[in-house]
C-alpha positions as CSV (number, residue, x, y, z in Angstrom):
1,M,0.0,0.0,0.0
2,S,1.3,3.4,-0.9
3,E,2.0,6.2,1.7
4,K,-1.0,8.1,0.4
5,N,-3.3,5.2,1.1
6,N,-1.8,4.8,4.6
7,N,-2.4,8.4,5.4
8,L,-6.0,8.1,4.2
9,L,-6.5,5.0,6.3
10,D,-5.0,6.8,9.3
11,G,-7.3,9.7,8.8
12,L,-10.4,7.5,8.5
13,I,-9.4,5.6,11.7
14,L,-8.8,8.8,13.6
15,G,-12.1,10.3,12.3
16,G,-14.0,7.2,13.4
17,L,-12.4,7.3,16.8
18,I,-13.2,11.0,17.2
19,G,-16.8,10.3,16.1
20,A,-17.1,7.5,18.7
21,V,-15.7,9.7,21.4
22,L,-18.2,12.5,20.6
23,G,-21.0,10.0,20.5
24,L,-20.1,8.8,23.9
25,L,-19.8,12.3,25.3
26,F,-23.2,13.4,24.0
27,A,-25.0,10.1,24.9
28,P,-27.9,10.5,27.2
29,E,-26.2,8.9,30.1
30,A,-24.7,10.1,33.4
31,G,-21.3,11.8,32.9
32,E,-19.5,9.5,35.3
33,N,-20.7,6.4,33.5
34,T,-19.7,8.0,30.1
35,R,-16.3,8.8,31.3
36,Q,-15.8,5.3,32.6
37,Q,-16.9,3.8,29.3
38,L,-14.6,6.2,27.4
39,K,-11.6,5.4,29.6
40,A,-12.2,1.6,29.2
41,K,-12.5,1.9,25.4
42,L,-9.4,4.1,25.1
43,Q,-7.5,1.5,27.1
44,E,-8.9,-1.3,25.0
45,F,-7.5,0.3,21.9
46,N,-3.8,1.1,21.9
47,L,-4.2,4.7,20.7
48,G,-0.7,5.7,21.3
49,E,0.6,4.4,18.0
50,I,-2.3,5.8,16.0
51,V,-1.9,9.2,17.6
52,D,1.9,9.1,16.9
53,R,1.3,8.2,13.2
54,F,-1.3,10.9,12.9
55,S,1.0,13.5,14.4
56,E,3.8,12.5,12.0
57,A,1.5,12.7,9.0
58,F,0.2,16.1,10.1
59,S,3.7,17.4,10.5
60,A,4.7,16.1,7.1
61,G,1.6,17.7,5.6
62,R,2.3,21.0,7.3
63,E,5.9,21.0,5.9
64,E,4.6,20.3,2.4
65,A,2.1,23.1,2.7
66,D,4.8,25.5,3.9
67,K,7.0,24.5,0.9
68,V,4.1,25.2,-1.6
69,L,3.3,28.4,0.1
70,N,6.9,29.6,-0.1
71,E,7.0,28.7,-3.8
72,V,3.8,30.5,-4.5
73,E,5.0,33.6,-2.6
74,G,8.3,33.4,-4.5
75,K,10.6,32.9,-1.6
């Protein structure tokens, strides 16, 4: 799989996780129960690696955007 596909997959996974977290946070259940469920799910999934990969991809994207911006501005 190419790097572009890996980045897309990472984005989809991260988006799904964010959606799941927001769903839990806005669920019609007591706050303490929701926080406990969220904590259990976060521990169930090893999110450290995903967050690291997303952070690296975001940094790489920012660097590319800066390069393009500098080219457009003529620097």
